[in-house]
C-alpha positions in Angstrom: 53.7 62.3 121.1 56.8 63.4 123.0 60.0 62.2 121.4 61.9 60.9 124.4 65.6 61.1 124.9 67.6 58.0 124.4 70.7 56.5 125.9 73.8 55.7 123.8 75.1 52.2 124.2 78.6 50.9 123.8 79.5 48.0 121.6 82.7 46.1 122.0 83.4 44.5 118.6 86.1 42.2 117.4 87.9 43.1 114.2 90.5 40.9 112.7 93.6 42.2 111.0 94.6 38.8 109.5 94.0 35.2 110.5 93.3 34.8 114.2 94.9 38.1 115.2 92.3 40.6 116.5 92.0 44.1 117.8 89.1 45.0 120.2 87.2 48.1 119.0 84.9 50.1 121.2 82.6 52.5 119.4 79.0 53.6 119.5 76.7 51.4 117.3 73.5 52.5 115.7 71.8 53.8 118.9 68.5 52.5 120.2 66.1 55.4 119.7 62.4 56.3 119.5 62.9 57.0 115.8 61.0 54.7 113.5 61.8 54.4 109.9 59.2 56.2 107.8 57.2 57.4 110.9 55.0 60.4 110.3 54.2 61.8 113.7 50.5 62.4 114.2 49.0 65.3 116.1 49.6 69.0 116.0 52.8 70.6 117.2 52.1 73.5 119.6 54.8 76.1 120.3 54.8 78.8 122.9 53.1 82.0 122.0 50.3 80.1 120.4 52.0 78.8 117.2 50.5 75.6 115.9 51.6 73.2 113.2 48.8 71.0 111.8 48.7 68.4 109.0 51.8 68.0 107.0 52.8 66.3 103.8 56.4 65.2 103.1 57.6 64.0 99.7 59.2 61.7 98.7 58.3 59.2 101.4 61.8 57.6 101.0 64.8 59.8 100.2 68.1 59.2 98.6 71.4 61.0 99.6 71.8 64.1 97.4 68.1 64.4 96.6 65.5 66.9 97.6 62.8 66.7 100.3 59.7 68.9 100.3 57.4 69.5 103.2 54.1 71.3 103.2 52.2 72.0 106.5 49.6 74.2 108.0 51.1 76.8 110.4 49.0 79.3 112.3 49.7 82.0 114.8 53.2 82.9 113.7 54.1 86.2 115.4 55.8 89.0 113.6 59.5 88.8 113.6 59.6 85.0 114.0 61.0 82.9 111.2 60.2 79.2 110.5 63.3 77.1 109.8 63.1 73.5 108.6 66.1 71.2 109.1 67.1 67.7 108.0 69.2 66.0 110.7 70.6 62.6 111.4 69.0 60.7 114.3 72.0 60.8 116.6 72.6 64.5 116.0 68.9 65.2 116.7 69.2 63.1 119.8 72.2 65.2 121.0 70.2 68.3 120.4 67.5 66.9 122.6 69.9 66.0 125.4 71.6 69.4 125.1 68.3 71.2 125.2 69.8 73.9 123.1 68.9 73.4 119.5 70.4 76.7 118.4 73.9 75.6 119.5 74.0 72.7 117.1 73.1 74.9 114.1 76.1 77.1 114.5 79.5 76.4 112.8 80.9 73.2 114.2 77.6 71.4 114.0 77.1 68.0 112.4 78.3 68.6 108.8 75.3 66.7 107.4 72.8 69.2 108.8 70.7 71.1 106.2 68.5 74.1 107.2 66.4 76.4 105.1 64.0 79.2 105.9 60.5 78.1 105.1 58.0 80.2 103.2 54.7 80.9 105.0 51.8 82.2 103.0 48.2 82.2 104.1 49.0 79.9 107.0 50.7 77.3 104.8 54.4 76.6 105.3 56.5 75.1 102.5 60.2 74.2 102.4 62.5 72.2 100.2 65.9 70.8 101.4 68.5 68.5 99.9 69.8 65.6 101.9 73.6 65.6 102.2 75.2 63.5 99.5 77.4 61.6 102.1 74.7 60.2 104.3 74.9 56.8 106.0 72.3 57.0 108.7 69.2 54.9 107.9 66.8 57.7 108.7 66.6 61.5 108.4 64.7 63.5 111.0 62.7 66.5 109.6 62.5 69.2 112.3 61.0 72.7 112.7 62.5 75.6 114.6 60.9 78.9 115.2 63.5 81.6 115.5 63.3 85.1 116.8 66.8 86.6 116.2 69.2 84.5 118.3 66.5 82.9 120.4 64.0 80.1 119.6 60.4 79.4 120.5 60.2 76.0 122.2 57.6 73.4 121.2 55.5 72.6 124.3 53.3 69.8 123.1 53.0 67.3 120.2 55.9 65.5 118.6 58.9 67.4 119.6 62.4 67.2 120.9 62.7 67.7 124.6 62.6 71.5 125.1 63.5 72.0 121.5 62.2 71.8 117.9 59.1 70.2 116.6 59.4 66.9 114.7 57.6 66.9 111.4 58.5 63.4 110.2 61.2 60.7 110.2 62.1 59.5 106.7 63.8 56.3 105.7 67.0 56.8 103.7 68.2 54.7 100.8 71.8 54.2 102.1 74.7 53.3 99.9 78.5 53.0 100.0 80.7 56.1 99.8 81.3 57.0 96.2 84.8 58.2 95.4 86.6 59.3 92.2 90.3 59.4 91.7 92.0 61.5 89.0 95.4 61.3 87.5 98.3 62.7 89.5 101.7 63.7 88.4 104.9 64.1 90.3 104.0 62.2 93.4 107.1 61.7 95.6 106.4 59.0 98.2 108.0 60.7 101.2 105.1 61.1 103.6 104.8 64.9 102.8 101.4 65.6 101.4 101.5 69.3 100.9 102.7 69.2 97.3 100.5 70.3 94.5 99.7 66.8 93.3 97.7 66.3 96.6 96.4 69.8 97.2 94.5 69.5 93.9 92.7 66.2 94.9 89.3 66.1 96.6 89.4 65.7 100.3 87.7 62.7 101.9 86.9 62.7 105.7 86.8 59.4 107.5 83.8 58.7 109.8 83.0 56.2 112.4 83.6 52.8 111.0 80.5 51.0 112.1 77.7 53.4 111.1 79.2 56.4 109.3 78.5 58.9 112.0 81.1 61.8 111.7 84.4 61.6 113.5 83.6 63.3 116.8 87.0 65.2 116.7 86.2 66.8 113.3 84.4 70.1 112.9 82.2 71.2 110.0 84.8 73.5 108.5 85.2 73.5 104.7 88.5 71.7 103.8 90.2 73.6 101.0 93.8 72.6 101.4 95.7 69.7 102.9 98.7 71.7 104.2 100.2 71.8 107.6 96.9 72.9 109.1 95.5 69.5 108.2 97.1 68.3 111.4 95.4 71.0 113.5 92.8 69.9 116.1 89.3 69.7 114.7 90.3 68.8 111.2 89.6 65.1 111.5 91.3 62.3 109.5 91.5 63.1 105.8 92.3 60.9 102.8 93.0 61.7 99.1 93.4 59.2 96.3 95.0 59.5 92.9 96.5 57.3 90.2 98.8 57.1 87.2 99.8 54.3 84.8 102.1 52.8 87.4 100.3 52.9 90.7 97.3 53.8 92.9 98.3 56.5 95.4 96.8 57.2 98.8 97.6 60.2 101.0 96.3 60.5 104.6 96.5 63.2 107.2 96.0 61.9 110.8 95.8 64.5 113.6 96.9 63.0 116.8 98.0 64.5 120.1 99.7 61.3 121.3 101.6 59.4 118.6 101.9 55.8 119.7 102.9 52.4 118.2 105.3 50.0 119.8 105.8 47.7 116.8 109.0 47.9 114.9 109.1 44.9 112.5 107.5 44.3 109.1 104.2 42.4 109.5 103.9 43.1 113.2 100.2 43.3 114.2 100.0 47.1 113.8 96.2 46.9 114.0 96.5 46.1 117.7 97.6 49.6 118.5 97.5 52.6 116.1 97.6 52.3 112.3 96.3 53.5 108.9 94.9 50.7 106.8 93.9 50.5 103.1 92.0 47.6 101.5 91.6 47.0 97.7 89.3 44.6 95.8 87.8 44.3 92.4 84.3 43.7 93.8 82.3 43.5 97.0 82.2 39.7 97.1 84.8 39.5 99.9 87.3 37.4 97.9 90.7 38.2 96.3 91.5 41.4 98.2 94.6 43.0 99.5 95.3 44.8 102.8 98.0 47.4 103.4 98.9 49.0 106.8 101.4 51.6 108.0 102.1 53.0 111.5 103.4 56.4 112.6 106.8 54.7 112.9 106.8 53.8 109.2 106.4 50.1 109.9 104.2 48.3 107.4 102.0 45.2 107.3 100.6 43.5 104.1 98.5 40.5 103.4 96.5 39.0 100.6 93.2 37.2 100.9 92.2 34.7 98.3 89.0 34.2 100.4 87.2 36.1 103.1 89.7 36.3 106.1 91.8 33.6 104.6 94.9 35.8 104.9 98.4 35.1 103.7 100.8 37.2 105.9 103.9 35.5 104.3 103.1 37.3 101.1 105.2 40.4 100.5 103.8 43.3 98.7 105.9 45.7 96.5 103.9 48.7 97.7 105.8 51.8 99.0 104.8 53.7 102.1 106.4 56.7 103.9 105.3 58.8 106.9 106.0 62.3 108.3 105.4 62.9 112.0 104.7 66.2 113.8 105.8 65.1 117.3 107.5 62.1 118.9 106.2 58.6 118.5 105.8 56.8 121.8 106.7 59.7 124.1 104.1 60.2 126.8 105.3 63.5 128.2 104.8 65.7 125.1 101.8 66.8 123.0 102.0 65.8 119.3 100.2 67.2 116.3 99.8 64.1 114.2 101.3 62.3 111.2 100.8 61.9 107.5 101.4 59.0 105.2 101.6 58.2 101.5 101.1 54.8 99.8 101.9 53.8 96.3 100.4 50.5 95.3 101.5 49.2 91.9 98.8 48.2 89.4 100.8 45.2 88.4 100.3 43.8 91.9 96.6 44.8 92.1 95.8 43.2 88.8 97.8 40.0 89.6 96.2 39.5 93.1 92.6 40.7 92.6 90.1 40.5 89.7 91.1 43.9 88.3 92.2 44.0 84.7 95.2 46.1 83.6 96.1 48.5 82.2 94.2 51.0 84.4 92.1 53.5 82.4 89.4 56.1 83.1 86.2 54.4 84.0 87.8 51.5 85.8 85.9 50.7 89.0 87.2 49.0 92.1 86.2 48.6 95.7 88.4 50.1 98.5 88.2 51.1 102.1 90.5 53.1 104.3 90.5 52.7 108.1 92.2 54.4 111.0 92.7 52.8 114.3 93.4 55.4 117.0 93.9 54.9 120.8 93.4 58.3 122.4 94.4 56.9 125.9 96.4 53.9 124.6 93.5 51.6 125.8 90.1 52.2 124.2 90.1 52.2 120.4 88.4 54.7 118.0 87.8 53.2 114.5 87.2 55.4 111.5 86.5 54.4 107.9 86.1 55.9 104.5 82.8 54.0 104.1 81.2 52.4 107.1 81.3 48.6 107.3 77.9 48.3 109.1 79.4 45.4 111.0 82.3 45.3 113.5 84.5 43.9 110.8 87.0 45.7 108.6 86.8 42.8 106.2 83.1 43.4 105.5 82.9 44.4 101.8 79.2 44.9 101.2 79.4 48.7 102.0 83.0 49.3 101.0 83.6 52.5 99.0 83.1 52.5 95.3 86.1 54.0 93.5 86.1 55.1 89.9 89.2 56.3 88.0 88.8 59.5 86.0 
């Protein structure tokens, strides 16, 4: 069976900031593909030069993020100097590989950061390989593929289940998806001034935001390992990064938002920042969609806050005591220059969180809460890119079912 290429579709969703105010989002949803959850493709895979892959066994049949997958298959006719490489790929990434027709290119640095590849062992015409699914995986399937490599070139599969002019497809596995899991450790000496290069933040784990609907990676981010959150965090290719910490007084959030065109026209407290460009942070005690708080800040340093006793029943007249500050590398609103981006810090007092949600103070290691961070970015000041810490799986920032699970340590 030939795995045929698919066409991406565009979804225009409506996401409310509060009440009846809305911002139109345009982003790619889960794409219609020929992948079928749990499908094990029948028939041999035949590569050029006479290489044939026969029956294969993959275990487990359903995989969890961070767990191992083992494949065993018959493989005959492997020429000297050719290596068998097995990969685990997300469906959309595998589809891009098919459209590109150059599977090798997407394995190089800068590929989808979830990709996992291992060199298979081939003994007596039996191939075996074990891979670990990436821990941060939100796609509902994982595509198990086989590449045959001779140095920098590849042997193409010519019949059987395969990507167009590319690798062979061994199986498509259903994935047990789950919210992003985040830990926050104690911080000391945080000065809320928008500068996030101090030691208090550099020591924190870095979290990359992904596309808000389905968790696909930010298309502007590369697969580089992020070791520091210094000035280079605003360099092209870094993507939007978030770090979270806490002390006895507050929950702290730091975000780095690369942006070549800083833009927001709003200047007054509680203006609808979400209609243009903004960073948003939501906090709740549970995923029930009740008693949660929303905080926003723009590159101008303008803030928006609202409390929700019920799902979308927002109270914009409520005033938070949170603190927010920004630092910009560029000029907000100017259209004739090229900016680098902006960073922001938020300090949300525990007294407020415990009064307005179901959280119980004082905070202590082991406390668990639900949060989500969002970025609204308008690259051309028209269409909107929406990123999230944990995908909502619905065109709705107020959807709590898959919000990130945060634990204090």
